[in-house]
C-alpha positions in Angstrom: 20.4 10.7 -31.3 21.2 10.6 -27.5 20.7 7.5 -25.5 17.9 9.0 -23.5 16.0 10.0 -26.7 16.6 6.5 -28.2 14.9 5.1 -25.0 11.9 7.1 -25.6 11.5 6.5 -29.3 7.8 5.9 -30.0 6.3 2.6 -31.1 3.1 2.7 -33.1 0.9 2.0 -29.8 2.4 4.9 -27.8 0.7 8.1 -27.4 2.7 11.3 -28.1 5.0 11.9 -25.1 5.3 15.1 -23.1 8.9 16.0 -23.8 9.2 18.0 -20.6 8.7 14.8 -18.7 11.1 12.9 -20.9 13.8 15.4 -20.1 13.1 15.0 -16.4 13.6 11.4 -16.3 16.8 9.7 -15.4 17.1 6.0 -14.7 20.6 6.4 -13.0 19.2 6.5 -9.4 17.0 3.4 -10.0 19.8 1.6 -11.6 22.0 2.2 -8.7 19.4 1.1 -6.2 18.8 -2.1 -8.1 22.5 -2.8 -8.5 22.9 -2.6 -4.8 19.7 -4.7 -4.1 18.1 -2.0 -2.2 14.7 -3.4 -3.4 12.2 -1.3 -1.5 14.0 2.0 -2.3 14.1 0.9 -6.0 10.4 0.2 -5.7 9.6 3.7 -4.5 11.8 5.1 -7.2 10.0 3.1 -9.9 6.8 4.4 -8.7 8.0 8.0 -8.8 9.1 7.5 -12.4 5.7 6.1 -13.4 3.8 8.9 -11.9 6.3 11.4 -13.4 6.0 10.1 -16.9 2.2 10.7 -17.0 2.2 13.8 -14.8 0.4 12.4 -11.8 3.0 13.0 -9.0 0.7 15.4 -7.3 -2.2 12.8 -6.8 0.2 9.8 -6.2 -1.9 7.4 -8.1 -2.9 6.5 -11.7 -6.3 6.5 -13.3 -7.1 3.8 -15.9 -6.8 6.4 -18.6 -3.3 7.3 -17.4 -2.1 3.6 -17.8 -2.5 4.0 -21.6 -0.4 7.0 -21.6 2.7 5.2 -20.3 5.1 4.9 -23.2 6.0 1.3 -24.1 9.7 1.8 -24.3 9.5 3.3 -20.7 7.7 0.2 -19.3 10.0 -2.3 -21.0 13.0 -0.4 -19.9 11.7 -0.4 -16.3 11.0 -4.1 -16.5 14.5 -4.9 -18.0 16.2 -2.9 -15.2 14.2 -5.0 -12.5 14.7 -8.3 -14.3 18.4 -7.9 -14.8 19.1 -6.8 -11.2 17.0 -9.6 -9.7 18.1 -12.4 -12.1 14.5 -12.7 -13.2 12.8 -12.7 -9.9 11.2 -9.3 -10.2 9.6 -7.1 -13.0 6.5 -6.4 -14.7 6.6 -9.3 -17.1 7.2 -11.7 -14.3 3.9 -10.2 -12.7 2.1 -10.3 -16.0 2.6 -14.1 -16.2 1.5 -14.7 -12.6 -1.5 -12.4 -13.3 -2.5 -14.6 -16.2 -1.9 -17.8 -14.2 -4.2 -16.3 -11.5 -7.0 -16.1 -14.0 -6.5 -12.4 -14.2 -8.2 -10.5 -17.1 -8.4 -6.9 -18.4 -11.6 -6.5 -16.3 -11.7 -6.2 -12.5 -11.8 -9.6 -10.7 -11.6 -9.9 -6.9 -11.0 -13.6 -7.0 -8.0 -13.4 -9.5 -6.8 -10.4 -7.5 -6.7 -12.4 -4.3 -4.9 -15.3 -6.0 -2.4 -13.0 -7.6 -1.8 -11.5 -4.2 -1.1 -14.8 -2.6 1.4 -15.8 -5.4 3.3 -12.6 -5.2 3.3 -12.4 -1.4 1.1 -9.4 -0.9 -1.8 -11.5 0.7 -0.9 -14.0 3.4 -3.5 -16.0 5.4 -6.3 -13.8 4.1 -4.6 -10.6 5.2 -3.1 -7.9 2.9 0.3 -7.1 4.2 1.6 -3.7 4.8 4.4 -3.1 2.1 6.2 -0.9 4.5 6.6 -3.7 7.1 8.0 -6.2 4.6 11.8 -6.9 4.9 13.5 -7.2 1.6 15.5 -10.4 2.4 13.3 -13.2 1.1 10.6 -11.8 -1.2 8.7 -14.3 -3.5 8.9 -14.1 -7.2 7.0 -11.3 -8.7 6.7 -9.3 -5.4 8.3 -6.3 -7.0 7.7 -3.7 -8.3 4.7 -3.3 -5.9 2.9 -0.9 -8.1 1.8 1.5 -5.5 0.4 4.1 -7.9 -1.6 1.5 -9.7 -3.1 -0.3 -6.6 -3.5 2.7 -4.4 -6.7 2.8 -2.3 -9.1 0.4 -3.8 -7.5 0.6 -7.1 -6.7 -3.0 -7.4 -9.2 -3.0 -10.4 -6.6 -1.1 -12.3 -4.1 -3.8 -12.4 -5.8 -5.6 -15.3 -5.5 -2.4 -17.4 -1.9 -2.1 -16.3 -1.1 -5.7 -17.5 -3.1 -5.2 -20.6 -0.9 -2.2 -21.5 2.2 -4.3 -20.7 0.9 -7.0 -23.1 0.6 -4.4 -25.9 4.0 -3.1 -25.2 5.8 -6.4 -24.9 4.0 -8.3 -27.9 2.3 -10.7 -25.3 -1.0 -12.3 -25.7 -3.7 -9.7 -25.0 -5.6 -10.2 -21.8 -9.2 -11.5 -21.9 -11.9 -8.9 -21.2 -14.1 -11.3 -19.8 -15.3 -11.1 -16.2 -14.5 -14.4 -14.4 -16.5 -15.1 -11.3 
């Protein structure tokens, strides 16, 4: 079995993959960007890969139902690459733990979203920062990947669904479905 096929082996919680998309995915460019600490370019490549695996490149964003279609091995591989290159500062699992610390649940919660935004540096002094204006020199823990395709527009409410999927994939405690006010 090739290394790429092993990468996409199915876990019991994964939906059947679209093999055409699997064949199209290659982590080489992302790995190169991360190795040279070209964080913002690596962030864009990560987003492209996520959109590609679920067939949403034309829209540029994910629906809640798309999130459950992202294969677990794909998510954990992306996280591993980010975590290794950043020495544990960036990655989805870092963000998951910050989401939980912020009171984030599976359900949409504006207060938790704001607290999370402050922790990862996306929100400063009550203002959401433009990702394109951020310099990559001193980014806070968990800042990247930015998850453009998940939070596009008013899609911040999809972040809980994303971290719930990540919990399933990583064997982490499931997120509460409670809405915290």
